[in-house]
C-alpha positions in Angstrom: -24.8 -21.6 118.1 -25.5 -17.9 118.8 -23.9 -16.4 121.8 -26.2 -15.9 124.7 -27.3 -12.5 125.6 -26.7 -10.8 128.9 -30.5 -11.2 129.6 -30.4 -14.9 128.8 -27.4 -15.4 131.2 -29.3 -13.5 133.9 -32.4 -15.6 133.4 -30.5 -18.9 133.7 -28.8 -17.5 136.8 -32.1 -16.6 138.3 -33.6 -20.0 137.6 -30.5 -21.5 139.3 -31.0 -19.1 142.1 -27.4 -17.7 141.6 -26.6 -14.2 142.5 -23.9 -13.2 140.1 -22.2 -9.8 139.8 -21.2 -8.0 136.7 -17.7 -9.4 136.8 -19.1 -13.0 136.7 -21.5 -12.5 133.7 -18.7 -12.9 131.1 -17.4 -16.1 132.9 -20.8 -17.7 133.1 -21.7 -16.6 129.6 -18.6 -18.4 128.2 -19.3 -21.5 130.2 -22.9 -21.7 129.1 -21.9 -21.1 125.5 -19.4 -23.9 125.8 -22.0 -26.3 127.3 -24.5 -25.4 124.5 -21.9 -25.9 121.8 -21.2 -29.4 123.2 -24.9 -30.2 123.2 -25.2 -29.0 119.5 -22.3 -31.4 118.7 -24.2 -34.3 120.2 -27.4 -33.4 118.6 -25.7 -33.2 115.2 -24.6 -36.8 115.2 -26.5 -38.8 112.6 -27.4 -42.3 113.5 -28.6 -44.8 110.9 -31.6 -46.9 111.7 -29.5 -50.0 111.2 -26.9 -49.0 113.8 -27.1 -50.5 117.2 -27.0 -47.8 119.9 -24.9 -48.5 122.9 -26.8 -47.5 126.1 -24.4 -48.9 128.6 -20.9 -50.4 128.6 -21.9 -53.2 130.8 -24.8 -55.7 131.0 -25.2 -54.9 134.7 -28.7 -54.1 135.9 -30.0 -52.5 139.1 -30.3 -54.9 142.0 -33.3 -53.7 144.0 -34.1 -54.8 147.5 -37.6 -56.2 148.1 -40.0 -53.9 149.8 -40.7 -55.2 153.3 -43.0 -53.8 155.9 -41.0 -53.0 159.0 -41.7 -51.8 162.5 -43.4 -48.4 162.6 -41.6 -45.4 164.3 -43.3 -44.0 167.3 -44.3 -40.3 167.3 -41.6 -39.7 170.0 -38.9 -41.3 167.8 -39.9 -39.2 164.8 -39.9 -35.9 166.7 -36.8 -36.8 168.8 -34.2 -35.0 166.4 -36.6 -32.5 164.9 -35.4 -28.9 165.3 -38.4 -27.0 164.2 -42.0 -28.2 164.8 -45.5 -26.9 165.3 -47.7 -29.3 167.1 -47.7 -32.5 165.1 -46.0 -30.9 162.1 -42.4 -30.6 161.1 -41.4 -27.2 159.8 -39.1 -27.3 156.8 -37.6 -24.6 154.7 -39.8 -23.3 151.8 -38.6 -24.7 148.5 -41.2 -23.3 146.0 -41.7 -19.7 144.8 -44.9 -17.9 145.4 
């Protein structure tokens, strides 16, 4: 695995919305390289077609509750604990880039 460049570390930090300073670049670069090295190890494992792959160590499965229609909340109950609203809308923080 090639060592990540400073630009690649900055790009990953930007994607994660991390503001890292110059002192932290080396720390994050080492950590990211360690993670990618471990991923390479996992990807290099050869599995024969005849081998059974262990997906889980138990036979347990998810137990899901049945979907049931319940009582509807009133408009007053919905807006009772809302901090920011505009008319009939709840204002939430923006999560997508332009």
